[in-house]
C-alpha positions in Angstrom: 246.8 162.2 205.3 248.0 165.1 207.4 247.3 168.3 205.2 250.7 169.7 206.2 252.5 166.6 205.0 250.5 167.1 201.7 251.8 170.6 201.5 255.5 169.4 201.9 255.0 166.7 199.4 253.8 169.2 196.7 256.6 171.6 197.5 259.0 169.0 197.0 257.5 167.9 193.8 257.4 171.4 192.5 261.1 171.8 193.6 262.0 168.8 191.5 260.3 169.9 188.5 261.9 173.5 188.9 265.4 171.9 188.8 264.5 169.8 185.9 263.2 172.5 183.8 266.4 174.6 184.5 268.9 171.7 184.2 270.4 172.9 187.6 272.0 170.2 190.0 270.6 167.3 188.3 272.4 164.1 189.3 274.5 163.1 186.3 275.2 159.6 187.2 274.2 157.4 184.1 274.5 160.6 182.0 276.9 161.2 179.0 279.2 164.4 179.4 280.4 166.2 176.5 283.0 168.7 176.2 281.8 171.3 173.8 283.7 174.3 172.0 282.1 177.3 170.5 285.2 179.3 169.6 283.8 179.9 166.3 280.2 181.0 167.1 278.6 184.2 167.7 275.7 183.6 170.2 274.1 187.0 171.0 272.4 189.3 168.6 272.7 192.3 170.6 276.5 191.6 171.3 277.9 189.8 168.3 281.2 189.5 169.6 279.9 187.2 172.5 281.6 183.9 172.4 280.3 182.5 175.9 277.7 180.0 176.8 275.0 181.3 179.3 272.7 179.5 181.8 269.9 177.7 179.9 271.8 177.1 176.7 271.1 173.6 175.5 272.5 171.4 172.6 271.1 168.4 170.7 273.1 165.3 170.5 272.8 162.3 168.1 274.7 159.1 168.4 274.8 156.5 165.9 273.9 153.7 168.0 271.7 155.5 170.8 270.6 159.0 171.9 268.5 160.4 169.0 267.7 164.3 169.5 268.9 164.1 173.1 268.6 167.3 174.9 271.8 168.3 176.8 272.2 170.9 179.7 275.1 173.3 180.2 276.9 172.4 183.3 276.8 175.3 185.8 280.5 175.5 185.9 280.6 176.2 182.0 278.7 179.4 181.9 280.6 182.4 180.8 283.4 180.3 179.1 283.7 179.3 175.3 284.5 175.8 176.0 282.1 174.0 178.6 280.6 170.7 179.5 277.1 169.5 178.5 275.4 166.5 179.9 272.3 164.5 179.1 270.9 160.9 178.5 273.3 158.1 177.5 274.6 158.5 174.0 276.8 156.1 172.3 278.1 155.2 169.1 281.1 155.8 166.8 279.8 158.9 165.2 278.4 161.7 167.3 277.0 164.7 165.9 275.2 167.6 167.6 273.6 171.0 166.8 272.9 174.2 168.6 270.3 175.5 169.7 268.4 172.2 170.9 264.6 171.8 169.8 262.4 168.9 171.0 261.0 168.8 167.6 264.0 168.7 165.6 264.5 165.7 163.3 267.7 164.4 161.7 270.0 161.4 161.3 273.4 161.1 162.5 276.0 163.1 160.3 273.0 164.6 158.0 271.1 167.4 159.6 268.3 169.5 157.8 268.0 173.3 158.3 266.2 176.1 156.7 267.6 179.1 155.2 265.2 182.0 154.4 264.8 182.9 150.5 263.8 186.5 151.6 266.2 188.6 153.6 265.6 192.0 154.7 267.9 194.8 153.2 268.7 197.2 156.1 271.6 199.8 155.4 272.5 200.2 159.1 272.9 196.3 159.6 276.3 195.0 160.3 277.5 192.0 158.7 277.6 190.3 161.9 273.7 191.2 163.0 272.7 190.3 159.4 274.4 186.9 159.7 272.7 186.4 163.0 269.3 187.1 161.7 269.5 184.2 159.3 272.0 181.6 160.4 269.8 179.9 163.2 271.6 176.8 163.7 275.2 175.6 164.1 276.5 172.0 163.9 279.3 169.8 165.3 280.8 166.3 165.0 283.1 165.0 167.7 286.8 165.5 166.9 289.6 163.2 167.3 290.2 164.7 170.9 286.5 163.8 171.9 285.4 167.6 171.7 282.1 168.8 170.0 283.5 171.5 167.9 280.6 173.8 166.6 280.7 175.7 163.5 278.3 177.3 161.2 277.4 175.8 157.9 276.6 179.3 156.4 278.7 182.2 155.1 278.1 185.6 153.7 278.4 187.4 150.2 278.5 191.1 150.2 277.6 192.4 146.6 278.8 195.9 146.2 277.4 198.2 143.2 279.6 200.9 142.1 278.7 202.7 138.9 279.9 206.0 137.0 276.4 207.5 137.1 273.6 207.0 139.6 271.0 204.4 139.3 268.3 203.6 141.7 267.8 200.0 142.7 264.6 198.6 143.9 265.4 194.9 144.5 268.4 192.6 144.6 268.8 189.0 144.3 271.1 186.3 144.2 270.2 183.3 142.2 272.0 179.8 142.1 271.7 177.0 139.5 272.0 174.4 142.5 269.7 176.1 144.9 270.9 177.9 148.1 267.7 178.5 150.3 264.8 176.8 151.6 265.4 173.3 153.0 268.9 172.4 152.9 270.8 169.5 154.3 274.1 169.7 156.3 276.8 167.1 156.2 278.0 167.8 159.7 281.7 169.5 159.5 281.9 169.5 155.8 279.4 171.3 153.8 276.0 172.1 152.9 274.2 169.9 150.3 271.1 171.1 148.4 268.5 168.5 149.2 264.8 169.0 148.3 265.6 172.7 148.2 262.5 174.7 147.7 264.1 178.0 146.4 266.9 178.5 144.0 267.9 182.1 145.1 267.5 184.6 147.8 265.6 188.0 147.3 266.5 191.0 149.5 263.4 192.9 150.9 264.0 196.6 150.4 260.9 197.5 152.2 259.7 200.0 149.9 263.3 201.6 149.9 265.1 202.8 146.7 268.9 202.6 147.1 270.9 205.0 145.0 274.4 203.8 143.7 277.0 205.9 142.1 280.8 206.7 142.9 279.9 210.2 143.9 277.2 209.3 146.3 278.8 206.1 147.9 278.4 202.6 146.8 275.5 200.5 147.7 276.4 197.2 149.3 273.8 194.4 149.9 274.5 191.3 152.4 273.4 187.8 151.6 273.6 184.8 154.1 274.2 181.7 151.8 275.4 178.1 152.3 279.3 178.0 152.8 280.7 176.5 149.7 283.0 176.8 146.6 280.8 178.1 143.7 281.9 177.3 140.2 282.1 179.9 137.4 278.6 180.7 136.5 276.5 179.0 139.1 275.9 182.2 140.9 274.3 185.4 139.4 273.2 188.7 140.9 270.1 190.4 139.7 269.5 194.2 140.2 266.2 195.8 139.7 266.3 199.4 138.7 263.8 202.1 138.9 262.0 202.5 135.5 261.7 198.5 135.1 265.2 197.7 133.9 267.1 194.7 135.3 271.1 194.0 135.5 272.0 190.4 135.6 275.7 189.6 136.2 277.2 185.9 136.2 279.7 185.7 138.8 283.4 184.2 138.6 284.3 181.2 140.8 283.5 182.5 144.1 284.6 180.8 147.7 282.2 181.7 150.5 283.8 180.3 153.8 282.1 179.7 156.9 281.6 182.6 159.1 283.8 182.4 162.0 283.5 184.6 165.2 287.2 184.7 165.5 287.7 185.6 162.0 284.4 187.0 160.2 285.2 186.6 156.6 282.7 187.7 153.9 283.0 186.8 150.4 283.0 190.4 148.4 281.7 190.8 145.0 281.7 194.0 143.1 279.1 194.9 140.3 280.9 197.9 138.6 280.4 199.6 135.1 282.6 197.1 133.3 280.4 194.3 134.2 277.5 196.1 132.5 278.9 197.9 129.6 275.5 198.3 127.7 274.0 200.7 130.1 272.8 204.0 128.8 272.5 206.3 131.7 270.8 209.7 131.2 269.9 212.2 133.8 270.3 209.5 136.8 268.2 206.7 135.1 268.2 204.1 132.6 266.8 205.0 129.6 
């Protein structure tokens, strides 16, 4: 075979592979096309207000009849918009569910999807609620709505625990515990809630990275952010634990707490205040528990 012809054929093969790897200009005949909304999602940790799809974004799609973990490409025309079209292999079924971002190794079933939530989350006094959320809310999920749109949302929310005391204490660790389990491996019922299934951790601990966090009304209140499954928690099902310098521990059982799904358009955080009225037995002297 002529060596120039061989070079041309190699170039064509390389070009075809490059197109397939980027998702650009693939012939969509025989493919399924989905309209996707992500108006409620935060996509960029460096710019949490970002609401737009970008080139290279992919979603995973499950159909109840066919299309197991099918990876779908963003159409070029969708870049920079909050509602776009994604296309991929043929998907059929009366129930269509999806997740973002796509992974070739992700294993789920239609309507029930596993997700991991870290049981150790880092305390950063400079972190915004949005940036802290994006560290640990690694997946969003969708079920096709009546209009035929895959409407994505997070299955997670946030709790901000604020500690305000009349005298200073020095907090060395903080945690959020649950009677049902709120971290480790969870399972998402798409579009509804997060159900603890084979949960490996019953609580979440904040890593203070060696810091001692002071709390007092005259020095400013200490606030701690936890990313948790979005749900309505019954009275007593959650408790806050605070470890203090000197070895003492404060444990406060929470009242009924509603943790909404985080939404980019309305970033709601469930606020909990641990104040002096919650811990009347504290005997504080010279800034430390005695």
